[in-house]
N, C-alpha and C positions, 0 to 999 in steps of 0.2 A: 439688471444685466450680470453684473459682477457674480451675483449668487448663482445665475444659471452656468456661468464659465466655470465656478469653484464644483458645481456638482457635477458637470461633464468630466472635468477632470477626476474627480473622485471615481467615476463610474468608470473610466478609461483605465484608472489605476486598479480597481477592483477586476476587472476582465483580463488585466495583464497578469494580476497573481494568479487568477484562476486557471488561466493558460500555461503558468509556468508550473502548477501542480499537475497539469495533465502531463506536460513535458517529463516531469520527475517519474511520473508512472509508467509512461510509455518507457522512458530509458530503463527502469527496472524491469519490465516486462522483455525489454530486448537482449538486455545482460543474461536474463535468467534463460531465455530460448538458446542464447549463443553458448552457454555453460552447457546445457543439457546436449546441444549439438556436439561440441568438443568432447563430451563424456562418449556419446556414442562413436565417436572418429576415435578416438584412442581406445577403447573397450575393443571395438570390433577388429582394431588393426593389431591388437596386441594379446586379447585375451581368448576371443573365438566367437562363434556364432550364439551359442547359449547365453553367454554373458551379454552379448550385443541385445539379444530379445528380452534379456532380464530388464537392461537400461532403458530400452525402448517402451516396454509395457508400464515402467513406473514415471514415465514423462507426464501422462494424463493425471496421476494421482498428485504430484507434485505441484502441477499447474492449478487442480482443484483447491488444494492446500493455501497455494500463494493467492489465489483470489479470494478465499474465505478468509485469510488473515488481512487482506487489503480491506474486504467490505466490513470486518469489525472494526478496524482501525478508523475506518471513514465514519462508521455510526457512532464510535467512542469520540471521535472529534467533534460530531455535530452537537452531542450531547452535552460535552465539555464547553463548548463554545455557546450553547444556550444558557447553561447556568453561570457564566463568566459575564455574558450580555446582561442578564436579568441581575448581576451584582449577590446572587445567592451563594456566598463562599462555603456554607455548609456542604450544600447540594454538589457543587463544585468539587470540593475537598473528597467527597465519597465519590463521584464519578471518577476522577483522578486515580484514586486508591483501589477502586473496582477494577479500572482499566490495568493498572499495574499488575494486581493478582492473577486477573485472566490471561494478561501476559505472559507471566512465567509460569502458570499452570499449561498452557498451550505450549510452552517451548519444551518442556519437559517431555511432552506427548511427542 
């Protein structure tokens, strides 16, 4: 009976941590959209219509890049977690280094 209660508390903790991660991603998306909205308001008010059109047209591209980076980081996290769980430290080290290199390469773009 105690083992079942321990397992239930572990499951609840895992679900709580997963929900916290979802909240972090949602919060990041909200801040990104608020920044894009603020950019649009400021540019539209002080610069003009052509500049506002340029800012508005890049919003979709920026959101696509943010989604791409979020997906890549999630995938890297999965690979790193699998190697860590398997205690395969050589592959873990390679996965971490590959992730760092890809992050630096994408940040240059």
